[in-house]
mmCIF file as gemmi writes it, N, C-alpha and C atoms, coordinates in Angstrom:
data_model
loop_
_atom_site.group_PDB
_atom_site.id
_atom_site.type_symbol
_atom_site.label_atom_id
_atom_site.label_alt_id
_atom_site.label_comp_id
_atom_site.label_asym_id
_atom_site.label_entity_id
_atom_site.label_seq_id
_atom_site.pdbx_PDB_ins_code
_atom_site.Cartn_x
_atom_site.Cartn_y
_atom_site.Cartn_z
_atom_site.occupancy
_atom_site.B_iso_or_equiv
_atom_site.pdbx_formal_charge
_atom_site.auth_seq_id
_atom_site.auth_asym_id
_atom_site.pdbx_PDB_model_num
ATOM 1 N N . MET Axp A 1 ? 33.427 -71.585 -64.065 1 0 ? 1 A 1
ATOM 2 C CA . MET Axp A 1 ? 32.259 -71.611 -64.918 1 0 ? 1 A 1
ATOM 3 C C . MET Axp A 1 ? 31.01 -71.61 -64.038 1 0 ? 1 A 1
ATOM 4 N N . THR Axp A 2 ? 30.107 -70.689 -64.269 1 0 ? 2 A 1
ATOM 5 C CA . THR Axp A 2 ? 28.886 -70.569 -63.496 1 0 ? 2 A 1
ATOM 6 C C . THR Axp A 2 ? 27.747 -71.23 -64.252 1 0 ? 2 A 1
ATOM 7 N N . GLN Axp A 3 ? 27.005 -72.055 -63.527 1 0 ? 3 A 1
ATOM 8 C CA . GLN Axp A 3 ? 25.891 -72.754 -64.153 1 0 ? 3 A 1
ATOM 9 C C . GLN Axp A 3 ? 24.597 -72.219 -63.563 1 0 ? 3 A 1
ATOM 10 N N . ALA Axp A 4 ? 23.673 -71.803 -64.42 1 0 ? 4 A 1
ATOM 11 C CA . ALA Axp A 4 ? 22.39 -71.312 -63.952 1 0 ? 4 A 1
ATOM 12 C C . ALA Axp A 4 ? 21.572 -72.493 -63.433 1 0 ? 4 A 1
ATOM 13 N N . THR Axp A 5 ? 20.954 -72.301 -62.3 1 0 ? 5 A 1
ATOM 14 C CA . THR Axp A 5 ? 20.135 -73.365 -61.739 1 0 ? 5 A 1
ATOM 15 C C . THR Axp A 5 ? 18.678 -72.917 -61.696 1 0 ? 5 A 1
ATOM 16 N N . THR Axp A 6 ? 17.802 -73.876 -61.849 1 0 ? 6 A 1
ATOM 17 C CA . THR Axp A 6 ? 16.376 -73.628 -61.772 1 0 ? 6 A 1
ATOM 18 C C . THR Axp A 6 ? 15.866 -74.291 -60.513 1 0 ? 6 A 1
ATOM 19 N N . SER Axp A 7 ? 15.099 -73.561 -59.739 1 0 ? 7 A 1
ATOM 20 C CA . SER Axp A 7 ? 14.559 -74.161 -58.523 1 0 ? 7 A 1
ATOM 21 C C . SER Axp A 7 ? 13.535 -75.222 -58.9 1 0 ? 7 A 1
ATOM 22 N N . PHE Axp A 8 ? 13.311 -76.136 -57.982 1 0 ? 8 A 1
ATOM 23 C CA . PHE Axp A 8 ? 12.37 -77.228 -58.23 1 0 ? 8 A 1
ATOM 24 C C . PHE Axp A 8 ? 10.991 -76.69 -58.604 1 0 ? 8 A 1
ATOM 25 N N . GLU Axp A 9 ? 10.552 -75.655 -57.93 1 0 ? 9 A 1
ATOM 26 C CA . GLU Axp A 9 ? 9.236 -75.096 -58.198 1 0 ? 9 A 1
ATOM 27 C C . GLU Axp A 9 ? 9.132 -74.505 -59.607 1 0 ? 9 A 1
ATOM 28 N N . GLN Axp A 10 ? 10.25 -74.076 -60.167 1 0 ? 10 A 1
ATOM 29 C CA . GLN Axp A 10 ? 10.252 -73.462 -61.496 1 0 ? 10 A 1
ATOM 30 C C . GLN Axp A 10 ? 10.419 -74.468 -62.623 1 0 ? 10 A 1
ATOM 31 N N . MET Axp A 11 ? 10.752 -75.705 -62.301 1 0 ? 11 A 1
ATOM 32 C CA . MET Axp A 11 ? 10.971 -76.704 -63.347 1 0 ? 11 A 1
ATOM 33 C C . MET Axp A 11 ? 9.655 -77.018 -64.057 1 0 ? 11 A 1
ATOM 34 N N . PRO Axp A 12 ? 9.697 -77.157 -65.376 1 0 ? 12 A 1
ATOM 35 C CA . PRO Axp A 12 ? 8.46 -77.472 -66.107 1 0 ? 12 A 1
ATOM 36 C C . PRO Axp A 12 ? 7.971 -78.871 -65.771 1 0 ? 12 A 1
ATOM 37 N N . ARG Axp A 13 ? 6.667 -79.032 -65.786 1 0 ? 13 A 1
ATOM 38 C CA . ARG Axp A 13 ? 6.035 -80.323 -65.543 1 0 ? 13 A 1
ATOM 39 C C . ARG Axp A 13 ? 5.325 -80.758 -66.82 1 0 ? 13 A 1
ATOM 40 N N . TYR Axp A 14 ? 5.488 -82.031 -67.163 1 0 ? 14 A 1
ATOM 41 C CA . TYR Axp A 14 ? 4.946 -82.562 -68.407 1 0 ? 14 A 1
ATOM 42 C C . TYR Axp A 14 ? 3.968 -83.693 -68.13 1 0 ? 14 A 1
ATOM 43 N N . VAL Axp A 15 ? 2.929 -83.771 -68.963 1 0 ? 15 A 1
ATOM 44 C CA . VAL Axp A 15 ? 1.951 -84.843 -68.892 1 0 ? 15 A 1
ATOM 45 C C . VAL Axp A 15 ? 1.778 -85.428 -70.29 1 0 ? 15 A 1
ATOM 46 N N . ARG Axp A 16 ? 1.712 -86.761 -70.319 1 0 ? 16 A 1
ATOM 47 C CA . ARG Axp A 16 ? 1.405 -87.468 -71.567 1 0 ? 16 A 1
ATOM 48 C C . ARG Axp A 16 ? 0.295 -88.466 -71.247 1 0 ? 16 A 1
ATOM 49 N N . VAL Axp A 17 ? -0.89 -88.213 -71.771 1 0 ? 17 A 1
ATOM 50 C CA . VAL Axp A 17 ? -2.041 -89.076 -71.507 1 0 ? 17 A 1
ATOM 51 C C . VAL Axp A 17 ? -1.92 -90.345 -72.333 1 0 ? 17 A 1
ATOM 52 N N . ARG Axp A 18 ? -2.124 -91.482 -71.671 1 0 ? 18 A 1
ATOM 53 C CA . ARG Axp A 18 ? -2.022 -92.795 -72.321 1 0 ? 18 A 1
ATOM 54 C C . ARG Axp A 18 ? -3.374 -93.481 -72.492 1 0 ? 18 A 1
ATOM 55 N N . SER Axp A 19 ? -4.381 -93.059 -71.741 1 0 ? 19 A 1
ATOM 56 C CA . SER Axp A 19 ? -5.682 -93.721 -71.775 1 0 ? 19 A 1
ATOM 57 C C . SER Axp A 19 ? -6.545 -93.198 -72.92 1 0 ? 19 A 1
ATOM 58 N N . GLU Axp A 20 ? -7.628 -93.918 -73.165 1 0 ? 20 A 1
ATOM 59 C CA . GLU Axp A 20 ? -8.596 -93.52 -74.193 1 0 ? 20 A 1
ATOM 60 C C . GLU Axp A 20 ? -9.368 -92.288 -73.706 1 0 ? 20 A 1
ATOM 61 N N . PRO Axp A 21 ? -9.823 -91.445 -74.618 1 0 ? 21 A 1
ATOM 62 C CA . PRO Axp A 21 ? -10.517 -90.218 -74.214 1 0 ? 21 A 1
ATOM 63 C C . PRO Axp A 21 ? -11.777 -90.442 -73.374 1 0 ? 21 A 1
ATOM 64 N N . ASP Axp A 22 ? -12.466 -91.558 -73.563 1 0 ? 22 A 1
ATOM 65 C CA . ASP Axp A 22 ? -13.712 -91.792 -72.826 1 0 ? 22 A 1
ATOM 66 C C . ASP Axp A 22 ? -13.533 -92.7 -71.602 1 0 ? 22 A 1
ATOM 67 N N . ALA Axp A 23 ? -12.303 -93.004 -71.215 1 0 ? 23 A 1
ATOM 68 C CA . ALA Axp A 23 ? -12.044 -93.868 -70.065 1 0 ? 23 A 1
ATOM 69 C C . ALA Axp A 23 ? -12.429 -93.158 -68.763 1 0 ? 23 A 1
ATOM 70 N N . ALA Axp A 24 ? -12.89 -93.924 -67.786 1 0 ? 24 A 1
ATOM 71 C CA . ALA Axp A 24 ? -13.278 -93.358 -66.49 1 0 ? 24 A 1
ATOM 72 C C . ALA Axp A 24 ? -12.064 -92.817 -65.733 1 0 ? 24 A 1
ATOM 73 N N . PHE Axp A 25 ? -10.931 -93.476 -65.91 1 0 ? 25 A 1
ATOM 74 C CA . PHE Axp A 25 ? -9.692 -93.059 -65.255 1 0 ? 25 A 1
ATOM 75 C C . PHE Axp A 25 ? -8.689 -92.614 -66.311 1 0 ? 25 A 1
ATOM 76 N N . VAL Axp A 26 ? -7.886 -91.629 -65.977 1 0 ? 26 A 1
ATOM 77 C CA . VAL Axp A 26 ? -6.86 -91.123 -66.886 1 0 ? 26 A 1
ATOM 78 C C . VAL Axp A 26 ? -5.527 -91.769 -66.509 1 0 ? 26 A 1
ATOM 79 N N . GLU Axp A 27 ? -4.974 -92.53 -67.443 1 0 ? 27 A 1
ATOM 80 C CA . GLU Axp A 27 ? -3.634 -93.093 -67.27 1 0 ? 27 A 1
ATOM 81 C C . GLU Axp A 27 ? -2.677 -92.125 -67.96 1 0 ? 27 A 1
ATOM 82 N N . PHE Axp A 28 ? -1.615 -91.717 -67.24 1 0 ? 28 A 1
ATOM 83 C CA . PHE Axp A 28 ? -0.729 -90.718 -67.824 1 0 ? 28 A 1
ATOM 84 C C . PHE Axp A 28 ? 0.681 -90.834 -67.263 1 0 ? 28 A 1
ATOM 85 N N . ASP Axp A 29 ? 1.615 -90.274 -68.021 1 0 ? 29 A 1
ATOM 86 C CA . ASP Axp A 29 ? 2.996 -90.144 -67.588 1 0 ? 29 A 1
ATOM 87 C C . ASP Axp A 29 ? 3.163 -88.725 -67.058 1 0 ? 29 A 1
ATOM 88 N N . PHE Axp A 30 ? 3.881 -88.587 -65.95 1 0 ? 30 A 1
ATOM 89 C CA . PHE Axp A 30 ? 4.119 -87.274 -65.356 1 0 ? 30 A 1
ATOM 90 C C . PHE Axp A 30 ? 5.611 -87.103 -65.146 1 0 ? 30 A 1
ATOM 91 N N . ALA Axp A 31 ? 6.15 -85.999 -65.632 1 0 ? 31 A 1
ATOM 92 C CA . ALA Axp A 31 ? 7.579 -85.731 -65.524 1 0 ? 31 A 1
ATOM 93 C C . ALA Axp A 31 ? 7.804 -84.316 -65.016 1 0 ? 31 A 1
ATOM 94 N N . ILE Axp A 32 ? 8.877 -84.154 -64.269 1 0 ? 32 A 1
ATOM 95 C CA . ILE Axp A 32 ? 9.278 -82.832 -63.783 1 0 ? 32 A 1
ATOM 96 C C . ILE Axp A 32 ? 10.676 -82.544 -64.311 1 0 ? 32 A 1
ATOM 97 N N . GLY Axp A 33 ? 10.788 -81.506 -65.102 1 0 ? 33 A 1
ATOM 98 C CA . GLY Axp A 33 ? 12.093 -81.079 -65.601 1 0 ? 33 A 1
ATOM 99 C C . GLY Axp A 33 ? 12.537 -81.772 -66.878 1 0 ? 33 A 1
ATOM 100 N N . TYR Axp A 34 ? 12.416 -83.066 -66.925 1 0 ? 34 A 1
ATOM 101 C CA . TYR Axp A 34 ? 12.888 -83.85 -68.068 1 0 ? 34 A 1
ATOM 102 C C . TYR Axp A 34 ? 11.769 -84.771 -68.537 1 0 ? 34 A 1
ATOM 103 N N . PRO Axp A 35 ? 11.219 -84.553 -69.726 1 0 ? 35 A 1
ATOM 104 C CA . PRO Axp A 35 ? 10.066 -85.352 -70.156 1 0 ? 35 A 1
ATOM 105 C C . PRO Axp A 35 ? 10.36 -86.846 -70.313 1 0 ? 35 A 1
ATOM 106 N N . ASP Axp A 36 ? 11.634 -87.213 -70.448 1 0 ? 36 A 1
ATOM 107 C CA . ASP Axp A 36 ? 11.958 -88.627 -70.624 1 0 ? 36 A 1
ATOM 108 C C . ASP Axp A 36 ? 12.192 -89.362 -69.305 1 0 ? 36 A 1
ATOM 109 N N . LEU Axp A 37 ? 12.048 -88.679 -68.179 1 0 ? 37 A 1
ATOM 110 C CA . LEU Axp A 37 ? 12.176 -89.292 -66.857 1 0 ? 37 A 1
ATOM 111 C C . LEU Axp A 37 ? 10.836 -89.074 -66.147 1 0 ? 37 A 1
ATOM 112 N N . PHE Axp A 38 ? 9.974 -90.08 -66.216 1 0 ? 38 A 1
ATOM 113 C CA . PHE Axp A 38 ? 8.593 -89.906 -65.774 1 0 ? 38 A 1
ATOM 114 C C . PHE Axp A 38 ? 8.126 -91.063 -64.902 1 0 ? 38 A 1
ATOM 115 N N . VAL Axp A 39 ? 7.007 -90.825 -64.238 1 0 ? 39 A 1
ATOM 116 C CA . VAL Axp A 39 ? 6.304 -91.865 -63.494 1 0 ? 39 A 1
ATOM 117 C C . VAL Axp A 39 ? 4.947 -92.061 -64.167 1 0 ? 39 A 1
ATOM 118 N N . GLU Axp A 40 ? 4.427 -93.268 -64.062 1 0 ? 40 A 1
ATOM 119 C CA . GLU Axp A 40 ? 3.111 -93.571 -64.607 1 0 ? 40 A 1
ATOM 120 C C . GLU Axp A 40 ? 2.091 -93.444 -63.481 1 0 ? 40 A 1
ATOM 121 N N . LEU Axp A 41 ? 1.025 -92.684 -63.733 1 0 ? 41 A 1
ATOM 122 C CA . LEU Axp A 41 ? 0.003 -92.44 -62.721 1 0 ? 41 A 1
ATOM 123 C C . LEU Axp A 41 ? -1.387 -92.689 -63.3 1 0 ? 41 A 1
ATOM 124 N N . VAL Axp A 42 ? -2.351 -92.907 -62.409 1 0 ? 42 A 1
ATOM 125 C CA . VAL Axp A 42 ? -3.751 -93.089 -62.788 1 0 ? 42 A 1
ATOM 126 C C . VAL Axp A 42 ? -4.606 -92.278 -61.813 1 0 ? 42 A 1
ATOM 127 N N . LEU Axp A 43 ? -5.507 -91.46 -62.366 1 0 ? 43 A 1
ATOM 128 C CA . LEU Axp A 43 ? -6.411 -90.653 -61.542 1 0 ? 43 A 1
ATOM 129 C C . LEU Axp A 43 ? -7.799 -90.611 -62.178 1 0 ? 43 A 1
ATOM 130 N N . PRO Axp A 44 ? -8.844 -90.43 -61.366 1 0 ? 44 A 1
ATOM 131 C CA . PRO Axp A 44 ? -10.165 -90.149 -61.942 1 0 ? 44 A 1
ATOM 132 C C . PRO Axp A 44 ? -10.095 -88.832 -62.729 1 0 ? 44 A 1
ATOM 133 N N . ARG Axp A 45 ? -10.979 -88.666 -63.688 1 0 ? 45 A 1
ATOM 134 C CA . ARG Axp A 45 ? -10.936 -87.492 -64.574 1 0 ? 45 A 1
ATOM 135 C C . ARG Axp A 45 ? -10.916 -86.165 -63.817 1 0 ? 45 A 1
ATOM 136 N N . THR Axp A 46 ? -11.77 -86.006 -62.82 1 0 ? 46 A 1
ATOM 137 C CA . THR Axp A 46 ? -11.82 -84.728 -62.096 1 0 ? 46 A 1
ATOM 138 C C . THR Axp A 46 ? -10.526 -84.486 -61.313 1 0 ? 46 A 1
ATOM 139 N N . ALA Axp A 47 ? -9.973 -85.54 -60.731 1 0 ? 47 A 1
ATOM 140 C CA . ALA Axp A 47 ? -8.708 -85.401 -60.004 1 0 ? 47 A 1
ATOM 141 C C . ALA Axp A 47 ? -7.567 -85.085 -60.967 1 0 ? 47 A 1
ATOM 142 N N . PHE Axp A 48 ? -7.607 -85.659 -62.165 1 0 ? 48 A 1
ATOM 143 C CA . PHE Axp A 48 ? -6.584 -85.38 -63.172 1 0 ? 48 A 1
ATOM 144 C C . PHE Axp A 48 ? -6.614 -83.904 -63.568 1 0 ? 48 A 1
ATOM 145 N N . ALA Axp A 49 ? -7.803 -83.368 -63.785 1 0 ? 49 A 1
ATOM 146 C CA . ALA Axp A 49 ? -7.927 -81.95 -64.149 1 0 ? 49 A 1
ATOM 147 C C . ALA Axp A 49 ? -7.366 -81.068 -63.044 1 0 ? 49 A 1
ATOM 148 N N . SER Axp A 50 ? -7.658 -81.398 -61.807 1 0 ? 50 A 1
ATOM 149 C CA . SER Axp A 50 ? -7.136 -80.634 -60.674 1 0 ? 50 A 1
ATOM 150 C C . SER Axp A 50 ? -5.622 -80.766 -60.575 1 0 ? 50 A 1
ATOM 151 N N . PHE Axp A 51 ? -5.111 -81.977 -60.775 1 0 ? 51 A 1
ATOM 152 C CA . PHE Axp A 51 ? -3.673 -82.248 -60.753 1 0 ? 51 A 1
ATOM 153 C C . PHE Axp A 51 ? -2.949 -81.393 -61.798 1 0 ? 51 A 1
ATOM 154 N N . CYS Axp A 52 ? -3.501 -81.354 -63.006 1 0 ? 52 A 1
ATOM 155 C CA . CYS Axp A 52 ? -2.881 -80.574 -64.088 1 0 ? 52 A 1
ATOM 156 C C . CYS Axp A 52 ? -2.876 -79.084 -63.771 1 0 ? 52 A 1
ATOM 157 N N . ALA Axp A 53 ? -3.978 -78.591 -63.222 1 0 ? 53 A 1
ATOM 158 C CA . ALA Axp A 53 ? -4.056 -77.169 -62.882 1 0 ? 53 A 1
ATOM 159 C C . ALA Axp A 53 ? -3.086 -76.83 -61.759 1 0 ? 53 A 1
ATOM 160 N N . THR Axp A 54 ? -3.031 -77.658 -60.732 1 0 ? 54 A 1
ATOM 161 C CA . THR Axp A 54 ? -2.148 -77.411 -59.589 1 0 ? 54 A 1
ATOM 162 C C . THR Axp A 54 ? -0.681 -77.404 -59.999 1 0 ? 54 A 1
ATOM 163 N N . ASN Axp A 55 ? -0.314 -78.321 -60.89 1 0 ? 55 A 1
ATOM 164 C CA . ASN Axp A 55 ? 1.084 -78.449 -61.312 1 0 ? 55 A 1
ATOM 165 C C . ASN Axp A 55 ? 1.425 -77.621 -62.552 1 0 ? 55 A 1
ATOM 166 N N . ARG Axp A 56 ? 0.441 -76.92 -63.093 1 0 ? 56 A 1
ATOM 167 C CA . ARG Axp A 56 ? 0.664 -76.103 -64.302 1 0 ? 56 A 1
ATOM 168 C C . ARG Axp A 56 ? 1.423 -76.915 -65.361 1 0 ? 56 A 1
ATOM 169 N N . VAL Axp A 57 ? 0.86 -78.064 -65.704 1 0 ? 57 A 1
ATOM 170 C CA . VAL Axp A 57 ? 1.544 -78.991 -66.608 1 0 ? 57 A 1
ATOM 171 C C . VAL Axp A 57 ? 1.526 -78.506 -68.05 1 0 ? 57 A 1
ATOM 172 N N . ARG Axp A 58 ? 2.477 -79.027 -68.794 1 0 ? 58 A 1
ATOM 173 C CA . ARG Axp A 58 ? 2.52 -78.859 -70.246 1 0 ? 58 A 1
ATOM 174 C C . ARG Axp A 58 ? 2.19 -80.222 -70.835 1 0 ? 58 A 1
ATOM 175 N N . HIS Axp A 59 ? 1.193 -80.275 -71.677 1 0 ? 59 A 1
ATOM 176 C CA . HIS Axp A 59 ? 0.859 -81.54 -72.326 1 0 ? 59 A 1
ATOM 177 C C . HIS Axp A 59 ? 1.856 -81.771 -73.458 1 0 ? 59 A 1
ATOM 178 N N . MET Axp A 60 ? 2.415 -82.965 -73.496 1 0 ? 60 A 1
ATOM 179 C CA . MET Axp A 60 ? 3.397 -83.289 -74.539 1 0 ? 60 A 1
ATOM 180 C C . MET Axp A 60 ? 2.728 -83.272 -75.906 1 0 ? 60 A 1
ATOM 181 N N . ASP Axp A 61 ? 3.395 -82.662 -76.865 1 0 ? 61 A 1
ATOM 182 C CA . ASP Axp A 61 ? 2.904 -82.712 -78.235 1 0 ? 61 A 1
ATOM 183 C C . ASP Axp A 61 ? 3.455 -83.965 -78.909 1 0 ? 61 A 1
ATOM 184 N N . ALA Axp A 62 ? 3.059 -84.209 -80.144 1 0 ? 62 A 1
ATOM 185 C CA . ALA Axp A 62 ? 3.454 -85.426 -80.862 1 0 ? 62 A 1
ATOM 186 C C . ALA Axp A 62 ? 4.974 -85.518 -81.033 1 0 ? 62 A 1
ATOM 187 N N . ALA Axp A 63 ? 5.613 -84.394 -81.319 1 0 ? 63 A 1
ATOM 188 C CA . ALA Axp A 63 ? 7.07 -84.403 -81.522 1 0 ? 63 A 1
ATOM 189 C C . ALA Axp A 63 ? 7.804 -84.753 -80.227 1 0 ? 63 A 1
ATOM 190 N N . MET Axp A 64 ? 7.368 -84.201 -79.104 1 0 ? 64 A 1
ATOM 191 C CA . MET Axp A 64 ? 8.01 -84.486 -77.823 1 0 ? 64 A 1
ATOM 192 C C . MET Axp A 64 ? 7.778 -85.951 -77.436 1 0 ? 64 A 1
ATOM 193 N N . ALA Axp A 65 ? 6.571 -86.454 -77.652 1 0 ? 65 A 1
ATOM 194 C CA . ALA Axp A 65 ? 6.263 -87.854 -77.338 1 0 ? 65 A 1
ATOM 195 C C . ALA Axp A 65 ? 7.103 -88.796 -78.203 1 0 ? 65 A 1
ATOM 196 N N . ALA Axp A 66 ? 7.276 -88.466 -79.472 1 0 ? 66 A 1
ATOM 197 C CA . ALA Axp A 66 ? 8.095 -89.294 -80.361 1 0 ? 66 A 1
ATOM 198 C C . ALA Axp A 66 ? 9.553 -89.307 -79.908 1 0 ? 66 A 1
ATOM 199 N N . ALA Axp A 67 ? 10.064 -88.173 -79.462 1 0 ? 67 A 1
ATOM 200 C CA . ALA Axp A 67 ? 11.444 -88.108 -78.975 1 0 ? 67 A 1
ATOM 201 C C . ALA Axp A 67 ? 11.62 -88.952 -77.718 1 0 ? 67 A 1
ATOM 202 N N . VAL Axp A 68 ? 10.644 -88.911 -76.82 1 0 ? 68 A 1
ATOM 203 C CA . VAL Axp A 68 ? 10.701 -89.731 -75.603 1 0 ? 68 A 1
ATOM 204 C C . VAL Axp A 68 ? 10.665 -91.207 -75.968 1 0 ? 68 A 1
ATOM 205 N N . ASP Axp A 69 ? 9.771 -91.582 -76.897 1 0 ? 69 A 1
ATOM 206 C CA . ASP Axp A 69 ? 9.676 -92.979 -77.335 1 0 ? 69 A 1
ATOM 207 C C . ASP Axp A 69 ? 10.978 -93.457 -77.971 1 0 ? 69 A 1
ATOM 208 N N . ALA Axp A 70 ? 11.585 -92.618 -78.793 1 0 ? 70 A 1
ATOM 209 C CA . ALA Axp A 70 ? 12.849 -92.988 -79.445 1 0 ? 70 A 1
ATOM 210 C C . ALA Axp A 70 ? 13.949 -93.178 -78.405 1 0 ? 70 A 1
ATOM 211 N N . ASP Axp A 71 ? 13.987 -92.324 -77.402 1 0 ? 71 A 1
ATOM 212 C CA . ASP Axp A 71 ? 14.985 -92.464 -76.351 1 0 ? 71 A 1
ATOM 213 C C . ASP Axp A 71 ? 14.762 -93.742 -75.546 1 0 ? 71 A 1
ATOM 214 N N . MET Axp A 72 ? 13.505 -94.073 -75.283 1 0 ? 72 A 1
ATOM 215 C CA . MET Axp A 72 ? 13.195 -95.314 -74.56 1 0 ? 72 A 1
ATOM 216 C C . MET Axp A 72 ? 13.639 -96.532 -75.363 1 0 ? 72 A 1
ATOM 217 N N . GLN Axp A 73 ? 13.407 -96.51 -76.663 1 0 ? 73 A 1
ATOM 218 C CA . GLN Axp A 73 ? 13.831 -97.623 -77.531 1 0 ? 73 A 1
ATOM 219 C C . GLN Axp A 73 ? 15.343 -97.769 -77.524 1 0 ? 73 A 1
ATOM 220 N N . LYS Axp A 74 ? 16.04 -96.648 -77.566 1 0 ? 74 A 1
ATOM 221 C CA . LYS Axp A 74 ? 17.503 -96.683 -77.558 1 0 ? 74 A 1
ATOM 222 C C . LYS Axp A 74 ? 18.017 -97.338 -76.281 1 0 ? 74 A 1
ATOM 223 N N . TRP Axp A 75 ? 17.452 -96.967 -75.147 1 0 ? 75 A 1
ATOM 224 C CA . TRP Axp A 75 ? 17.899 -97.538 -73.879 1 0 ? 75 A 1
ATOM 225 C C . TRP Axp A 75 ? 17.506 -98.997 -73.735 1 0 ? 75 A 1
ATOM 226 N N . ARG Axp A 76 ? 16.371 -99.355 -74.298 1 0 ? 76 A 1
ATOM 227 C CA . ARG Axp A 76 ? 15.914 -100.741 -74.172 1 0 ? 76 A 1
ATOM 228 C C . ARG Axp A 76 ? 16.686 -101.675 -75.102 1 0 ? 76 A 1
ATOM 229 N N . TYR Axp A 77 ? 16.912 -101.252 -76.339 1 0 ? 77 A 1
ATOM 230 C CA . TYR Axp A 77 ? 17.499 -102.139 -77.34 1 0 ? 77 A 1
ATOM 231 C C . TYR Axp A 77 ? 18.886 -101.729 -77.806 1 0 ? 77 A 1
ATOM 232 N N . GLY Axp A 78 ? 19.38 -100.585 -77.396 1 0 ? 78 A 1
ATOM 233 C CA . GLY Axp A 78 ? 20.675 -100.106 -77.854 1 0 ? 78 A 1
ATOM 234 C C . GLY Axp A 78 ? 20.543 -99.382 -79.179 1 0 ? 78 A 1
ATOM 235 N N . GLU Axp A 79 ? 21.661 -98.875 -79.638 1 0 ? 79 A 1
ATOM 236 C CA . GLU Axp A 79 ? 21.67 -98.162 -80.922 1 0 ? 79 A 1
ATOM 237 C C . GLU Axp A 79 ? 21.353 -99.141 -82.043 1 0 ? 79 A 1
ATOM 238 N N . SER Axp A 80 ? 20.663 -98.649 -83.069 1 0 ? 80 A 1
ATOM 239 C CA . SER Axp A 80 ? 20.369 -99.52 -84.215 1 0 ? 80 A 1
ATOM 240 C C . SER Axp A 80 ? 21.662 -99.817 -84.958 1 0 ? 80 A 1
ATOM 241 N N . ARG Axp A 81 ? 21.747 -101.024 -85.474 1 0 ? 81 A 1
ATOM 242 C CA . ARG Axp A 81 ? 22.959 -101.448 -86.183 1 0 ? 81 A 1
ATOM 243 C C . ARG Axp A 81 ? 22.621 -101.74 -87.625 1 0 ? 81 A 1
ATOM 244 N N . ASP Axp A 82 ? 23.589 -101.567 -88.498 1 0 ? 82 A 1
ATOM 245 C CA . ASP Axp A 82 ? 23.415 -101.889 -89.911 1 0 ? 82 A 1
ATOM 246 C C . ASP Axp A 82 ? 23.465 -103.394 -90.086 1 0 ? 82 A 1
ATOM 247 N N . ALA Axp A 83 ? 22.824 -103.894 -91.134 1 0 ? 83 A 1
ATOM 248 C CA . ALA Axp A 83 ? 22.81 -105.34 -91.425 1 0 ? 83 A 1
ATOM 249 C C . ALA Axp A 83 ? 24.187 -105.856 -91.791 1 0 ? 83 A 1
ATOM 250 N N . ASP Axp A 84 ? 25.08 -104.974 -92.248 1 0 ? 84 A 1
ATOM 251 C CA . ASP Axp A 84 ? 26.422 -105.388 -92.672 1 0 ? 84 A 1
ATOM 252 C C . ASP Axp A 84 ? 27.367 -105.629 -91.505 1 0 ? 84 A 1
ATOM 253 N N . ASP Axp A 85 ? 27.003 -105.215 -90.293 1 0 ? 85 A 1
ATOM 254 C CA . ASP Axp A 85 ? 27.899 -105.356 -89.138 1 0 ? 85 A 1
ATOM 255 C C . ASP Axp A 85 ? 28.08 -106.783 -88.708 1 0 ? 85 A 1
C-alpha cells in the first residue's frame, strides 16, 4: 500500500486569533498540518501580519475552531456519558 506524503513546506498552516481586535499584541494558536495540534504564541500586530504572510496561514473559521474545541474537551474530560450509566 502506497501512502502519499506531503513535504513539511507543503503542509497547511493554521492560525486562530485569541486576543481582542484592539489589543496591542496578538495572542494566537499556530498549527502546521493539523489544526488541533498547536502552539500558543504572542506577537506585536505588525510582526503577526508578517508572520501570517511568511507562513501563508489559513485563518480558522468558526466550524474548524468548534471542532478543535470539541476535540480538546474530549481529551480533557473523556467522552460524554449518559446520566443512566
